[in-house]
C-alpha positions in Angstrom: 17.7 -50.9 10.6 16.3 -54.5 10.0 12.6 -54.9 10.8 12.0 -57.3 13.6 9.2 -59.6 12.4 8.7 -61.6 15.7 4.9 -62.4 15.7 2.6 -60.7 18.1 -0.1 -63.2 19.3 -3.6 -62.8 17.7 -6.3 -62.2 20.3 -8.3 -65.2 19.0 -5.3 -67.5 19.7 -5.0 -66.0 23.2 -8.6 -66.6 23.9 -8.4 -70.2 22.7 -5.4 -70.8 25.0 -7.5 -69.4 28.0 -10.6 -71.5 27.2 -11.7 -73.5 30.2 -9.6 -71.6 32.7 -11.1 -70.6 36.0 -8.4 -68.2 37.3 -7.1 -65.2 35.5 -4.5 -62.6 36.4 -3.6 -59.4 34.6 -0.2 -57.8 35.1 0.6 -54.4 33.6 4.2 -53.2 33.3 4.1 -49.4 33.8 5.8 -47.7 30.8 6.9 -51.1 29.6 9.0 -49.9 26.7 11.1 -47.6 28.8 12.6 -50.7 30.5 14.2 -51.7 27.2 17.7 -50.4 26.6 18.7 -49.2 23.1 22.0 -50.4 21.7 24.5 -47.6 21.3 24.8 -48.1 17.5 21.0 -47.5 17.1 20.5 -44.5 19.3 21.2 -42.1 16.5 18.2 -43.4 14.6 15.9 -42.3 17.3 17.5 -38.9 18.0 15.0 -36.0 18.2 15.9 -32.4 17.3 13.9 -30.1 19.6 13.7 -26.3 19.6 13.9 -26.1 23.4 16.3 -28.9 24.4 18.4 -29.4 21.3 19.2 -33.0 20.3 17.7 -35.7 22.5 19.2 -39.2 22.0 17.2 -41.8 24.1 19.0 -44.5 26.0 15.7 -46.5 26.5 13.1 -47.5 24.1 10.5 -45.0 23.0 6.9 -45.4 22.0 6.5 -45.4 18.2 9.7 -47.1 17.2 8.8 -49.9 14.8 10.7 -52.8 16.3 9.9 -52.2 20.0 6.6 -54.3 20.2 8.2 -57.4 18.7 11.3 -56.9 20.9 9.1 -56.6 24.0 7.0 -59.6 23.1 10.1 -61.8 22.5 11.5 -60.8 25.9 8.3 -61.5 27.8 8.0 -64.9 26.1 11.5 -65.7 27.1 10.9 -64.7 30.7 7.6 -66.6 31.0 8.5 -69.7 28.8 8.9 -72.1 31.7 5.6 -71.2 33.3 2.6 -73.4 32.4 -0.8 -71.9 31.5 0.6 -68.4 31.0 -0.1 -66.2 28.0 1.9 -63.1 27.2 0.4 -60.3 25.2 0.1 -56.5 25.1 -2.4 -54.1 23.8 
């Protein structure tokens, strides 16, 4: 698997972009990562072997996978790119 090195914004840069703003809105996507599908050819990498349920091969992103934060950030930036005065970040 190739590591996705898409940059995650630094909090200092986010605060600088928000400087002088008077209106703020916070949107939280519940279980955000579970909205990202995993390509068929990569599902085997995330397969879990459990004693109670056998092999579990996820179809959606799971927390802890190395490339998911960068993938999520890239997708949010693409969705919000045409909006002015909008900053996308996650914590």
